[in-house]
BALOBA-1460 file (C-alpha; in Angstrom, 3 decimals):
// residues 402
<rec num="1" residu="x" x="-10.371" y="-22.417" z="-5.078"/>
<rec num="2" residu="x" x="-6.855" y="-21.235" z="-5.934"/>
<rec num="3" residu="x" x="-6.293" y="-17.565" z="-6.770"/>
<rec num="4" residu="x" x="-3.094" y="-16.151" z="-8.270"/>
<rec num="5" residu="x" x="-2.472" y="-12.567" z="-7.115"/>
<rec num="6" residu="x" x="-0.244" y="-10.435" z="-9.346"/>
<rec num="7" residu="x" x="1.288" y="-7.031" z="-8.706"/>
<rec num="8" residu="x" x="2.999" y="-6.108" z="-11.961"/>
<rec num="9" residu="x" x="5.271" y="-3.070" z="-11.912"/>
<rec num="10" residu="x" x="7.320" y="-1.365" z="-14.585"/>
<rec num="11" residu="x" x="10.271" y="-3.742" z="-14.117"/>
<rec num="12" residu="x" x="9.043" y="-6.345" z="-11.646"/>
<rec num="13" residu="x" x="6.249" y="-8.814" z="-10.941"/>
<rec num="14" residu="x" x="5.249" y="-9.840" z="-7.431"/>
<rec num="15" residu="x" x="3.022" y="-12.892" z="-7.258"/>
<rec num="16" residu="x" x="1.344" y="-15.097" z="-4.713"/>
<rec num="17" residu="x" x="-0.796" y="-18.218" z="-5.085"/>
<rec num="18" residu="x" x="-3.402" y="-18.731" z="-2.369"/>
<rec num="19" residu="x" x="-5.749" y="-21.594" z="-1.610"/>
<rec num="20" residu="x" x="-8.918" y="-19.702" z="-0.725"/>
<rec num="21" residu="x" x="-10.652" y="-22.706" z="0.816"/>
<rec num="22" residu="x" x="-8.611" y="-22.023" z="3.943"/>
<rec num="23" residu="x" x="-6.834" y="-18.791" z="2.946"/>
<rec num="24" residu="x" x="-3.309" y="-20.213" z="3.040"/>
<rec num="25" residu="x" x="-0.395" y="-19.110" z="0.880"/>
<rec num="26" residu="x" x="1.007" y="-21.890" z="-1.289"/>
<rec num="27" residu="x" x="3.776" y="-19.951" z="-2.992"/>
<rec num="28" residu="x" x="5.023" y="-16.399" z="-3.373"/>
<rec num="29" residu="x" x="7.647" y="-14.922" z="-5.621"/>
<rec num="30" residu="x" x="9.274" y="-11.918" z="-7.180"/>
<rec num="31" residu="x" x="10.496" y="-11.347" z="-10.731"/>
<rec num="32" residu="x" x="12.979" y="-8.463" z="-10.795"/>
<rec num="33" residu="x" x="14.897" y="-6.308" z="-13.273"/>
<rec num="34" residu="x" x="12.673" y="-6.988" z="-16.264"/>
<rec num="35" residu="x" x="14.197" y="-5.441" z="-19.387"/>
<rec num="36" residu="x" x="17.701" y="-5.164" z="-17.907"/>
<rec num="37" residu="x" x="20.829" y="-7.111" z="-18.818"/>
<rec num="38" residu="x" x="20.445" y="-9.472" z="-15.874"/>
<rec num="39" residu="x" x="17.185" y="-10.373" z="-14.160"/>
<rec num="40" residu="x" x="16.198" y="-12.867" z="-11.497"/>
<rec num="41" residu="x" x="13.259" y="-14.770" z="-10.084"/>
<rec num="42" residu="x" x="12.889" y="-15.794" z="-6.446"/>
<rec num="43" residu="x" x="10.167" y="-18.360" z="-5.772"/>
<rec num="44" residu="x" x="9.259" y="-19.393" z="-2.209"/>
<rec num="45" residu="x" x="7.112" y="-22.442" z="-1.464"/>
<rec num="46" residu="x" x="5.411" y="-22.364" z="1.933"/>
<rec num="47" residu="x" x="5.423" y="-25.182" z="4.511"/>
<rec num="48" residu="x" x="2.945" y="-28.007" z="4.013"/>
<rec num="49" residu="x" x="3.392" y="-28.247" z="0.250"/>
<rec num="50" residu="x" x="6.221" y="-30.800" z="0.503"/>
<rec num="51" residu="x" x="8.394" y="-29.079" z="-2.106"/>
<rec num="52" residu="x" x="11.749" y="-27.277" z="-2.228"/>
<rec num="53" residu="x" x="11.480" y="-24.122" z="-0.129"/>
<rec num="54" residu="x" x="13.235" y="-21.474" z="-2.244"/>
<rec num="55" residu="x" x="14.252" y="-21.459" z="-5.903"/>
<rec num="56" residu="x" x="16.354" y="-18.715" z="-7.477"/>
<rec num="57" residu="x" x="16.798" y="-18.206" z="-11.224"/>
<rec num="58" residu="x" x="19.176" y="-15.632" z="-12.727"/>
<rec num="59" residu="x" x="18.815" y="-14.861" z="-16.423"/>
<rec num="60" residu="x" x="17.885" y="-12.100" z="-18.835"/>
<rec num="61" residu="x" x="14.152" y="-11.338" z="-18.613"/>
<rec num="62" residu="x" x="13.404" y="-9.165" z="-21.663"/>
<rec num="63" residu="x" x="9.703" y="-8.545" z="-21.015"/>
<rec num="64" residu="x" x="6.747" y="-9.190" z="-18.699"/>
<rec num="65" residu="x" x="5.632" y="-12.193" z="-20.708"/>
<rec num="66" residu="x" x="8.937" y="-13.953" z="-20.110"/>
<rec num="67" residu="x" x="8.826" y="-13.061" z="-16.428"/>
<rec num="68" residu="x" x="5.290" y="-14.339" z="-16.013"/>
<rec num="69" residu="x" x="6.069" y="-17.544" z="-17.882"/>
<rec num="70" residu="x" x="9.010" y="-18.204" z="-15.557"/>
<rec num="71" residu="x" x="6.785" y="-17.690" z="-12.519"/>
<rec num="72" residu="x" x="4.030" y="-19.941" z="-13.851"/>
<rec num="73" residu="x" x="6.556" y="-22.634" z="-14.771"/>
<rec num="74" residu="x" x="7.882" y="-22.628" z="-11.205"/>
<rec num="75" residu="x" x="4.383" y="-22.834" z="-9.729"/>
<rec num="76" residu="x" x="3.499" y="-25.812" z="-11.950"/>
<rec num="77" residu="x" x="6.925" y="-27.536" z="-12.037"/>
<rec num="78" residu="x" x="6.701" y="-31.316" z="-11.505"/>
<rec num="79" residu="x" x="9.346" y="-31.318" z="-8.753"/>
<rec num="80" residu="x" x="9.251" y="-27.800" z="-7.319"/>
<rec num="81" residu="x" x="5.703" y="-26.652" z="-8.063"/>
<rec num="82" residu="x" x="2.580" y="-26.735" z="-5.909"/>
<rec num="83" residu="x" x="-0.080" y="-27.396" z="-8.577"/>
<rec num="84" residu="x" x="-0.197" y="-29.780" z="-11.533"/>
<rec num="85" residu="x" x="-1.190" y="-27.226" z="-14.150"/>
<rec num="86" residu="x" x="-2.590" y="-23.803" z="-14.931"/>
<rec num="87" residu="x" x="-6.102" y="-25.229" z="-14.951"/>
<rec num="88" residu="x" x="-6.048" y="-25.471" z="-11.147"/>
<rec num="89" residu="x" x="-5.991" y="-21.673" z="-10.937"/>
<rec num="90" residu="x" x="-9.592" y="-20.448" z="-10.773"/>
<rec num="91" residu="x" x="-8.884" y="-16.727" z="-11.090"/>
<rec num="92" residu="x" x="-6.134" y="-14.112" z="-11.294"/>
<rec num="93" residu="x" x="-6.390" y="-11.012" z="-9.117"/>
<rec num="94" residu="x" x="-4.429" y="-7.924" z="-10.177"/>
<rec num="95" residu="x" x="-3.397" y="-4.959" z="-8.080"/>
<rec num="96" residu="x" x="-3.870" y="-1.673" z="-9.949"/>
<rec num="97" residu="x" x="-2.725" y="1.539" z="-8.267"/>
<rec num="98" residu="x" x="-5.056" y="4.007" z="-9.969"/>
<rec num="99" residu="x" x="-8.656" y="3.563" z="-11.058"/>
<rec num="100" residu="x" x="-9.517" y="7.245" z="-11.283"/>
<rec num="101" residu="x" x="-13.190" y="7.978" z="-10.667"/>
<rec num="102" residu="x" x="-14.375" y="5.055" z="-12.759"/>
<rec num="103" residu="x" x="-13.954" y="2.242" z="-10.262"/>
<rec num="104" residu="x" x="-15.483" y="2.078" z="-6.796"/>
<rec num="105" residu="x" x="-14.966" y="-1.650" z="-6.343"/>
<rec num="106" residu="x" x="-13.069" y="-4.594" z="-7.873"/>
<rec num="107" residu="x" x="-14.192" y="-5.599" z="-11.332"/>
<rec num="108" residu="x" x="-13.715" y="-8.359" z="-13.888"/>
<rec num="109" residu="x" x="-11.366" y="-7.402" z="-16.718"/>
<rec num="110" residu="x" x="-12.982" y="-6.593" z="-20.048"/>
<rec num="111" residu="x" x="-11.808" y="-4.630" z="-23.067"/>
<rec num="112" residu="x" x="-13.711" y="-1.626" z="-21.695"/>
<rec num="113" residu="x" x="-11.984" y="-1.953" z="-18.303"/>
<rec num="114" residu="x" x="-8.563" y="-2.043" z="-19.978"/>
<rec num="115" residu="x" x="-9.408" y="1.124" z="-21.930"/>
<rec num="116" residu="x" x="-10.513" y="2.824" z="-18.704"/>
<rec num="117" residu="x" x="-7.241" y="1.882" z="-16.974"/>
<rec num="118" residu="x" x="-5.301" y="3.191" z="-19.982"/>
<rec num="119" residu="x" x="-7.132" y="6.501" z="-19.580"/>
<rec num="120" residu="x" x="-5.735" y="6.837" z="-16.032"/>
<rec num="121" residu="x" x="-2.092" y="6.456" z="-17.130"/>
<rec num="122" residu="x" x="-1.510" y="10.261" z="-16.989"/>
<rec num="123" residu="x" x="-2.534" y="10.090" z="-13.312"/>
<rec num="124" residu="x" x="-0.205" y="7.147" z="-12.538"/>
<rec num="125" residu="x" x="2.488" y="7.049" z="-15.244"/>
<rec num="126" residu="x" x="4.931" y="5.066" z="-13.086"/>
<rec num="127" residu="x" x="2.495" y="2.329" z="-12.097"/>
<rec num="128" residu="x" x="-0.474" y="1.737" z="-14.405"/>
<rec num="129" residu="x" x="1.521" y="0.891" z="-17.574"/>
<rec num="130" residu="x" x="3.209" y="-1.966" z="-15.705"/>
<rec num="131" residu="x" x="-0.138" y="-3.139" z="-14.331"/>
<rec num="132" residu="x" x="-1.548" y="-3.192" z="-17.869"/>
<rec num="133" residu="x" x="1.407" y="-5.267" z="-19.074"/>
<rec num="134" residu="x" x="0.718" y="-7.800" z="-16.324"/>
<rec num="135" residu="x" x="-2.991" y="-7.955" z="-17.100"/>
<rec num="136" residu="x" x="-2.457" y="-8.479" z="-20.836"/>
<rec num="137" residu="x" x="0.148" y="-11.205" z="-20.298"/>
<rec num="138" residu="x" x="-2.011" y="-12.995" z="-17.728"/>
<rec num="139" residu="x" x="-4.943" y="-12.968" z="-20.138"/>
<rec num="140" residu="x" x="-2.748" y="-14.675" z="-22.741"/>
<rec num="141" residu="x" x="-1.310" y="-17.245" z="-20.322"/>
<rec num="142" residu="x" x="-4.647" y="-18.047" z="-18.666"/>
<rec num="143" residu="x" x="-7.254" y="-17.970" z="-21.453"/>
<rec num="144" residu="x" x="-10.769" y="-18.488" z="-20.206"/>
<rec num="145" residu="x" x="-9.803" y="-17.837" z="-16.564"/>
<rec num="146" residu="x" x="-11.402" y="-14.815" z="-14.902"/>
<rec num="147" residu="x" x="-9.130" y="-11.809" z="-14.396"/>
<rec num="148" residu="x" x="-10.118" y="-9.375" z="-11.635"/>
<rec num="149" residu="x" x="-8.630" y="-5.932" z="-10.969"/>
<rec num="150" residu="x" x="-8.516" y="-4.491" z="-7.458"/>
<rec num="151" residu="x" x="-7.769" y="-0.765" z="-7.277"/>
<rec num="152" residu="x" x="-5.772" y="1.030" z="-4.568"/>
<rec num="153" residu="x" x="-8.025" y="4.036" z="-5.097"/>
<rec num="154" residu="x" x="-11.375" y="2.206" z="-4.837"/>
<rec num="155" residu="x" x="-11.734" y="2.310" z="-1.038"/>
<rec num="156" residu="x" x="-11.314" y="6.088" z="-1.111"/>
<rec num="157" residu="x" x="-14.106" y="6.749" z="-3.609"/>
<rec num="158" residu="x" x="-16.455" y="7.375" z="-0.662"/>
<rec num="159" residu="x" x="-14.520" y="10.524" z="0.286"/>
<rec num="160" residu="x" x="-16.906" y="13.514" z="-0.036"/>
<rec num="161" residu="x" x="-16.192" y="16.387" z="-2.461"/>
<rec num="162" residu="x" x="-15.301" y="18.853" z="0.297"/>
<rec num="163" residu="x" x="-12.437" y="16.509" z="1.264"/>
<rec num="164" residu="x" x="-11.210" y="15.463" z="-2.173"/>
<rec num="165" residu="x" x="-11.398" y="18.778" z="-4.048"/>
<rec num="166" residu="x" x="-8.390" y="21.078" z="-4.287"/>
<rec num="167" residu="x" x="-8.983" y="24.832" z="-4.159"/>
<rec num="168" residu="x" x="-7.856" y="25.253" z="-7.774"/>
<rec num="169" residu="x" x="-9.738" y="26.573" z="-10.806"/>
<rec num="170" residu="x" x="-12.706" y="24.220" z="-11.128"/>
<rec num="171" residu="x" x="-12.098" y="23.502" z="-14.792"/>
<rec num="172" residu="x" x="-8.947" y="21.571" z="-13.788"/>
<rec num="173" residu="x" x="-11.252" y="19.094" z="-12.097"/>
<rec num="174" residu="x" x="-13.837" y="19.142" z="-14.885"/>
<rec num="175" residu="x" x="-11.338" y="18.648" z="-17.722"/>
<rec num="176" residu="x" x="-8.388" y="16.865" z="-16.108"/>
<rec num="177" residu="x" x="-9.920" y="15.308" z="-12.979"/>
<rec num="178" residu="x" x="-7.358" y="16.889" z="-10.665"/>
<rec num="179" residu="x" x="-8.483" y="15.902" z="-7.164"/>
<rec num="180" residu="x" x="-7.464" y="13.833" z="-4.164"/>
<rec num="181" residu="x" x="-7.660" y="10.102" z="-4.932"/>
<rec num="182" residu="x" x="-5.708" y="8.409" z="-2.183"/>
<rec num="183" residu="x" x="-3.827" y="5.129" z="-2.369"/>
<rec num="184" residu="x" x="-2.985" y="2.135" z="-0.152"/>
<rec num="185" residu="x" x="-6.748" y="1.633" z="-0.160"/>
<rec num="186" residu="x" x="-6.528" y="-2.170" z="-0.194"/>
<rec num="187" residu="x" x="-4.368" y="-2.065" z="2.939"/>
<rec num="188" residu="x" x="-6.522" y="0.504" z="4.742"/>
<rec num="189" residu="x" x="-9.693" y="-1.455" z="3.977"/>
<rec num="190" residu="x" x="-8.138" y="-4.736" z="5.121"/>
<rec num="191" residu="x" x="-6.846" y="-3.490" z="8.487"/>
<rec num="192" residu="x" x="-10.084" y="-1.563" z="9.128"/>
<rec num="193" residu="x" x="-12.024" y="-4.794" z="8.721"/>
<rec num="194" residu="x" x="-9.603" y="-6.716" z="10.927"/>
<rec num="195" residu="x" x="-9.755" y="-4.029" z="13.635"/>
<rec num="196" residu="x" x="-13.559" y="-4.027" z="13.588"/>
<rec num="197" residu="x" x="-13.471" y="-7.785" z="14.138"/>
<rec num="198" residu="x" x="-11.052" y="-7.364" z="17.037"/>
<rec num="199" residu="x" x="-13.263" y="-4.678" z="18.560"/>
<rec num="200" residu="x" x="-16.270" y="-6.989" z="18.238"/>
<rec num="201" residu="x" x="-18.242" y="-4.415" z="16.251"/>
<rec num="202" residu="x" x="-19.649" y="-4.343" z="12.721"/>
<rec num="203" residu="x" x="-17.341" y="-2.356" z="10.448"/>
<rec num="204" residu="x" x="-20.186" y="-0.012" z="9.499"/>
<rec num="205" residu="x" x="-20.381" y="1.047" z="13.163"/>
<rec num="206" residu="x" x="-16.653" y="1.761" z="13.544"/>
<rec num="207" residu="x" x="-14.781" y="5.055" z="13.352"/>
<rec num="208" residu="x" x="-11.077" y="4.374" z="12.845"/>
<rec num="209" residu="x" x="-7.833" y="6.097" z="11.956"/>
<rec num="210" residu="x" x="-5.714" y="3.655" z="9.954"/>
<rec num="211" residu="x" x="-1.995" y="4.479" z="9.822"/>
<rec num="212" residu="x" x="0.036" y="2.731" z="7.104"/>
<rec num="213" residu="x" x="3.720" y="3.407" z="7.781"/>
<rec num="214" residu="x" x="6.383" y="1.890" z="5.545"/>
<rec num="215" residu="x" x="8.760" y="3.381" z="3.001"/>
<rec num="216" residu="x" x="5.525" y="4.875" z="1.671"/>
<rec num="217" residu="x" x="3.198" y="6.255" z="4.337"/>
<rec num="218" residu="x" x="-0.469" y="7.192" z="4.387"/>
<rec num="219" residu="x" x="-3.308" y="7.698" z="6.832"/>
<rec num="220" residu="x" x="-7.066" y="7.348" z="6.411"/>
<rec num="221" residu="x" x="-10.079" y="8.516" z="8.406"/>
<rec num="222" residu="x" x="-12.676" y="5.728" z="8.341"/>
<rec num="223" residu="x" x="-16.192" y="6.723" z="9.403"/>
<rec num="224" residu="x" x="-18.800" y="3.992" z="9.779"/>
<rec num="225" residu="x" x="-16.542" y="1.703" z="7.789"/>
<rec num="226" residu="x" x="-16.009" y="4.102" z="4.867"/>
<rec num="227" residu="x" x="-13.044" y="6.247" z="3.917"/>
<rec num="228" residu="x" x="-13.912" y="9.930" z="4.395"/>
<rec num="229" residu="x" x="-10.423" y="11.434" z="4.122"/>
<rec num="230" residu="x" x="-6.905" y="10.250" z="3.363"/>
<rec num="231" residu="x" x="-3.437" y="11.774" z="3.311"/>
<rec num="232" residu="x" x="-2.360" y="10.806" z="-0.219"/>
<rec num="233" residu="x" x="-3.643" y="13.142" z="-2.883"/>
<rec num="234" residu="x" x="-3.584" y="13.188" z="-6.680"/>
<rec num="235" residu="x" x="-0.346" y="11.212" z="-6.351"/>
<rec num="236" residu="x" x="1.398" y="9.294" z="-3.538"/>
<rec num="237" residu="x" x="3.578" y="12.342" z="-2.816"/>
<rec num="238" residu="x" x="1.170" y="14.315" z="-0.656"/>
<rec num="239" residu="x" x="0.693" y="13.822" z="3.065"/>
<rec num="240" residu="x" x="3.005" y="12.157" z="5.568"/>
<rec num="241" residu="x" x="6.801" y="12.200" z="5.596"/>
<rec num="242" residu="x" x="8.034" y="9.004" z="3.899"/>
<rec num="243" residu="x" x="11.291" y="7.209" z="3.203"/>
<rec num="244" residu="x" x="12.224" y="9.286" z="0.149"/>
<rec num="245" residu="x" x="9.069" y="11.367" z="-0.433"/>
<rec num="246" residu="x" x="8.566" y="14.791" z="1.103"/>
<rec num="247" residu="x" x="4.868" y="14.634" z="1.880"/>
<rec num="248" residu="x" x="3.183" y="18.024" z="2.352"/>
<rec num="249" residu="x" x="5.225" y="21.059" z="1.328"/>
<rec num="250" residu="x" x="4.500" y="24.658" z="0.358"/>
<rec num="251" residu="x" x="3.589" y="24.495" z="-3.378"/>
<rec num="252" residu="x" x="5.625" y="27.670" z="-3.942"/>
<rec num="253" residu="x" x="8.792" y="25.670" z="-3.260"/>
<rec num="254" residu="x" x="8.558" y="24.507" z="-6.889"/>
<rec num="255" residu="x" x="8.782" y="28.095" z="-8.142"/>
<rec num="256" residu="x" x="11.549" y="28.940" z="-5.670"/>
<rec num="257" residu="x" x="13.682" y="26.010" z="-6.866"/>
<rec num="258" residu="x" x="13.045" y="26.871" z="-10.514"/>
<rec num="259" residu="x" x="13.834" y="30.579" z="-10.139"/>
<rec num="260" residu="x" x="16.699" y="30.374" z="-7.656"/>
<rec num="261" residu="x" x="18.278" y="26.987" z="-8.292"/>
<rec num="262" residu="x" x="17.658" y="26.640" z="-12.013"/>
<rec num="263" residu="x" x="15.905" y="23.292" z="-11.561"/>
<rec num="264" residu="x" x="13.378" y="22.176" z="-14.152"/>
<rec num="265" residu="x" x="10.096" y="20.489" z="-13.246"/>
<rec num="266" residu="x" x="11.445" y="16.974" z="-13.864"/>
<rec num="267" residu="x" x="14.416" y="17.526" z="-11.556"/>
<rec num="268" residu="x" x="12.130" y="18.930" z="-8.861"/>
<rec num="269" residu="x" x="9.794" y="15.956" z="-9.203"/>
<rec num="270" residu="x" x="12.692" y="13.513" z="-8.820"/>
<rec num="271" residu="x" x="13.975" y="15.383" z="-5.772"/>
<rec num="272" residu="x" x="10.595" y="15.399" z="-4.017"/>
<rec num="273" residu="x" x="9.897" y="11.719" z="-4.764"/>
<rec num="274" residu="x" x="13.328" y="10.105" z="-4.476"/>
<rec num="275" residu="x" x="15.652" y="12.407" z="-2.544"/>
<rec num="276" residu="x" x="13.428" y="13.866" z="0.166"/>
<rec num="277" residu="x" x="11.594" y="12.523" z="3.226"/>
<rec num="278" residu="x" x="13.828" y="10.764" z="5.763"/>
<rec num="279" residu="x" x="16.557" y="10.444" z="3.133"/>
<rec num="280" residu="x" x="16.543" y="14.159" z="2.445"/>
<rec num="281" residu="x" x="16.750" y="15.056" z="6.111"/>
<rec num="282" residu="x" x="19.443" y="12.625" z="7.230"/>
<rec num="283" residu="x" x="20.679" y="10.627" z="4.240"/>
<rec num="284" residu="x" x="18.900" y="7.395" z="5.245"/>
<rec num="285" residu="x" x="15.464" y="6.158" z="4.210"/>
<rec num="286" residu="x" x="15.377" y="2.913" z="6.224"/>
<rec num="287" residu="x" x="14.022" y="3.617" z="9.702"/>
<rec num="288" residu="x" x="16.243" y="0.894" z="11.181"/>
<rec num="289" residu="x" x="19.284" y="2.823" z="9.954"/>
<rec num="290" residu="x" x="17.811" y="6.029" z="11.348"/>
<rec num="291" residu="x" x="17.446" y="4.468" z="14.815"/>
<rec num="292" residu="x" x="21.015" y="3.141" z="14.691"/>
<rec num="293" residu="x" x="22.289" y="6.595" z="13.757"/>
<rec num="294" residu="x" x="20.319" y="8.185" z="16.598"/>
<rec num="295" residu="x" x="21.950" y="5.743" z="19.017"/>
<rec num="296" residu="x" x="25.334" y="7.008" z="17.756"/>
<rec num="297" residu="x" x="24.305" y="10.588" z="18.492"/>
<rec num="298" residu="x" x="23.386" y="11.675" z="14.937"/>
<rec num="299" residu="x" x="21.362" y="14.892" z="15.310"/>
<rec num="300" residu="x" x="20.048" y="14.846" z="11.727"/>
<rec num="301" residu="x" x="18.703" y="11.318" z="12.208"/>
<rec num="302" residu="x" x="16.929" y="12.426" z="15.390"/>
<rec num="303" residu="x" x="15.480" y="15.396" z="13.510"/>
<rec num="304" residu="x" x="14.214" y="13.109" z="10.727"/>
<rec num="305" residu="x" x="12.424" y="10.892" z="13.265"/>
<rec num="306" residu="x" x="10.950" y="13.933" z="15.010"/>
<rec num="307" residu="x" x="9.721" y="15.466" z="11.744"/>
<rec num="308" residu="x" x="8.031" y="12.243" z="10.652"/>
<rec num="309" residu="x" x="6.419" y="11.590" z="14.040"/>
<rec num="310" residu="x" x="5.220" y="15.191" z="14.302"/>
<rec num="311" residu="x" x="3.583" y="15.010" z="10.875"/>
<rec num="312" residu="x" x="1.915" y="11.707" z="11.875"/>
<rec num="313" residu="x" x="0.633" y="13.316" z="15.074"/>
<rec num="314" residu="x" x="-0.793" y="16.326" z="13.221"/>
<rec num="315" residu="x" x="-2.712" y="14.086" z="10.838"/>
<rec num="316" residu="x" x="-4.038" y="11.897" z="13.649"/>
<rec num="317" residu="x" x="-5.272" y="14.998" z="15.448"/>
<rec num="318" residu="x" x="-6.919" y="16.397" z="12.325"/>
<rec num="319" residu="x" x="-8.682" y="13.098" z="11.628"/>
<rec num="320" residu="x" x="-9.956" y="13.022" z="15.187"/>
<rec num="321" residu="x" x="-11.615" y="16.327" z="14.400"/>
<rec num="322" residu="x" x="-13.020" y="14.893" z="11.149"/>
<rec num="323" residu="x" x="-14.463" y="11.803" z="12.857"/>
<rec num="324" residu="x" x="-15.615" y="13.377" z="16.165"/>
<rec num="325" residu="x" x="-15.672" y="9.893" z="17.755"/>
<rec num="326" residu="x" x="-12.740" y="7.521" z="17.322"/>
<rec num="327" residu="x" x="-12.987" y="3.873" z="18.307"/>
<rec num="328" residu="x" x="-9.402" y="2.976" z="17.462"/>
<rec num="329" residu="x" x="-6.133" y="4.069" z="15.889"/>
<rec num="330" residu="x" x="-4.625" y="1.231" z="13.846"/>
<rec num="331" residu="x" x="-0.929" y="0.986" z="12.921"/>
<rec num="332" residu="x" x="0.126" y="-1.249" z="10.039"/>
<rec num="333" residu="x" x="2.867" y="-1.938" z="7.416"/>
<rec num="334" residu="x" x="6.600" y="-2.329" z="8.006"/>
<rec num="335" residu="x" x="7.216" y="0.583" z="10.365"/>
<rec num="336" residu="x" x="3.706" y="0.682" z="11.798"/>
<rec num="337" residu="x" x="3.827" y="-2.997" z="12.744"/>
<rec num="338" residu="x" x="7.406" y="-3.179" z="14.020"/>
<rec num="339" residu="x" x="8.579" y="0.195" z="15.312"/>
<rec num="340" residu="x" x="7.483" y="0.912" z="18.888"/>
<rec num="341" residu="x" x="9.382" y="4.214" z="18.968"/>
<rec num="342" residu="x" x="7.620" y="5.649" z="15.923"/>
<rec num="343" residu="x" x="4.237" y="4.567" z="17.303"/>
<rec num="344" residu="x" x="4.973" y="6.139" z="20.685"/>
<rec num="345" residu="x" x="6.273" y="9.396" z="19.238"/>
<rec num="346" residu="x" x="3.361" y="9.626" z="16.790"/>
<rec num="347" residu="x" x="0.891" y="9.473" z="19.689"/>
<rec num="348" residu="x" x="2.803" y="11.688" z="22.129"/>
<rec num="349" residu="x" x="0.608" y="14.423" z="23.612"/>
<rec num="350" residu="x" x="-2.696" y="12.856" z="22.580"/>
<rec num="351" residu="x" x="-3.568" y="11.781" z="26.125"/>
<rec num="352" residu="x" x="-5.956" y="14.712" z="26.345"/>
<rec num="353" residu="x" x="-7.966" y="13.058" z="23.550"/>
<rec num="354" residu="x" x="-8.224" y="9.778" z="25.441"/>
<rec num="355" residu="x" x="-5.228" y="8.003" z="23.926"/>
<rec num="356" residu="x" x="-3.287" y="6.072" z="26.581"/>
<rec num="357" residu="x" x="-0.488" y="3.759" z="25.489"/>
<rec num="358" residu="x" x="0.479" y="0.594" z="27.341"/>
<rec num="359" residu="x" x="4.241" y="0.846" z="26.915"/>
<rec num="360" residu="x" x="4.814" y="-2.768" z="27.909"/>
<rec num="361" residu="x" x="2.493" y="-3.932" z="25.149"/>
<rec num="362" residu="x" x="3.896" y="-1.378" z="22.710"/>
<rec num="363" residu="x" x="7.444" y="-2.669" z="23.116"/>
<rec num="364" residu="x" x="6.579" y="-6.364" z="23.142"/>
<rec num="365" residu="x" x="7.512" y="-8.477" z="20.141"/>
<rec num="366" residu="x" x="4.322" y="-10.281" z="19.202"/>
<rec num="367" residu="x" x="3.577" y="-11.486" z="15.695"/>
<rec num="368" residu="x" x="0.016" y="-10.754" z="14.734"/>
<rec num="369" residu="x" x="-2.541" y="-8.236" z="15.942"/>
<rec num="370" residu="x" x="-1.929" y="-6.593" z="19.305"/>
<rec num="371" residu="x" x="-3.716" y="-3.968" z="21.382"/>
<rec num="372" residu="x" x="-1.133" y="-1.494" z="22.701"/>
<rec num="373" residu="x" x="-3.435" y="0.857" z="24.631"/>
<rec num="374" residu="x" x="-4.337" y="0.678" z="28.301"/>
<rec num="375" residu="x" x="-7.705" y="-0.758" z="29.334"/>
<rec num="376" residu="x" x="-8.847" y="2.710" z="30.400"/>
<rec num="377" residu="x" x="-7.971" y="4.348" z="27.090"/>
<rec num="378" residu="x" x="-11.132" y="5.770" z="25.512"/>
<rec num="379" residu="x" x="-9.475" y="5.376" z="22.112"/>
<rec num="380" residu="x" x="-8.087" y="1.902" z="21.531"/>
<rec num="381" residu="x" x="-4.740" y="1.605" z="19.760"/>
<rec num="382" residu="x" x="-4.014" y="-1.528" z="17.758"/>
<rec num="383" residu="x" x="-1.208" y="-2.946" z="15.684"/>
<rec num="384" residu="x" x="-2.740" y="-4.985" z="12.852"/>
<rec num="385" residu="x" x="-0.533" y="-6.612" z="10.188"/>
<rec num="386" residu="x" x="-1.655" y="-5.784" z="6.687"/>
<rec num="387" residu="x" x="-2.039" y="-8.436" z="4.003"/>
<rec num="388" residu="x" x="-2.790" y="-6.871" z="0.647"/>
<rec num="389" residu="x" x="-2.372" y="-10.134" z="-1.271"/>
<rec num="390" residu="x" x="-4.977" y="-11.856" z="0.882"/>
<rec num="391" residu="x" x="-7.238" y="-8.815" z="0.540"/>
<rec num="392" residu="x" x="-6.965" y="-8.964" z="-3.260"/>
<rec num="393" residu="x" x="-7.595" y="-12.725" z="-3.250"/>
<rec num="394" residu="x" x="-10.675" y="-12.239" z="-1.046"/>
<rec num="395" residu="x" x="-12.021" y="-9.519" z="-3.321"/>
<rec num="396" residu="x" x="-11.381" y="-11.735" z="-6.351"/>
<rec num="397" residu="x" x="-13.180" y="-14.675" z="-4.780"/>
<rec num="398" residu="x" x="-16.075" y="-12.469" z="-3.680"/>
<rec num="399" residu="x" x="-16.693" y="-10.983" z="-7.114"/>
<rec num="400" residu="x" x="-16.688" y="-14.447" z="-8.696"/>
<rec num="401" residu="x" x="-19.119" y="-15.940" z="-6.177"/>
<rec num="402" residu="x" x="-21.711" y="-13.168" z="-6.164"/>
């Protein structure tokens, strides 16, 4: 059973073809700069397929259809491809950032589902239009093949009202559905399941704090296998300090900037999403650059690291209070999986809550899942690599085999 996973953005398409009989990746690729003067496609074939490893195409890619056709042609190419034709693909799984309150689990695409996703565009104007383009093109290119959508928000639909409601006039929720939705749900669900397996416990008996740290960062409190709180809110701006996003701020800062700096709402939104976070504090949004600057004695870089780690620590502590009992804290994504310093600083001072780090394990370079807490730690700490493409492929396979 081969599943094509697609993550279609406003100007890009990420794709991955997996053989779900043994859950191996056959090919992955990225179509970039759709709609610009010059675009490109990078297609990587994985070992064992006996084909050319990497193919790069540079050309104008006017729309998503052209981009998807290029990707499919590479996958099925006689010399460079890994399958003989489109008919070998059993299903297409799509990542969709926002499902609103309509979707609690993955679902097969229908006309009604497309209309429901269109209705969430005001909640995710940067993401959902691109997802819809990818879905529509895939339906044209793969007629008769099941299309499944997997929502970043679905895992968080178990969050109770007292955690997802904002203390705003209630009619804003009734009429406009302003509430906390949360994102990165596919990643949080995947690493929670992997951690439960590593702990040797059923997921529905596990209380976990999953910490997704990359250029975008989020944290989720998982109680008995279900999300009960998460740091992202109505949008992916709320919560932790990120590469270019501010995370939590005083809402009155908007009014201050408007009244005292003459900034309009669009300029403020751009600043908070693209010019804040680590970048706003020290001019760098890549944590590797931040560490290098700290080594050179850059005080602003050190401040940026301290601010991010402190915010992480506050959220971990608050989610400990939410969960009462915590079996494990799980770090994942680019920074979470690879940055021992950020992990250490994010857990500093939590020894009184039973968190004891094994620094030798924390600083070791091991690919794959790794426990980084001491044997006597009452709260286990794990590093678990995320794999959202595999998670989407699994969900797609599951919904088709029910």
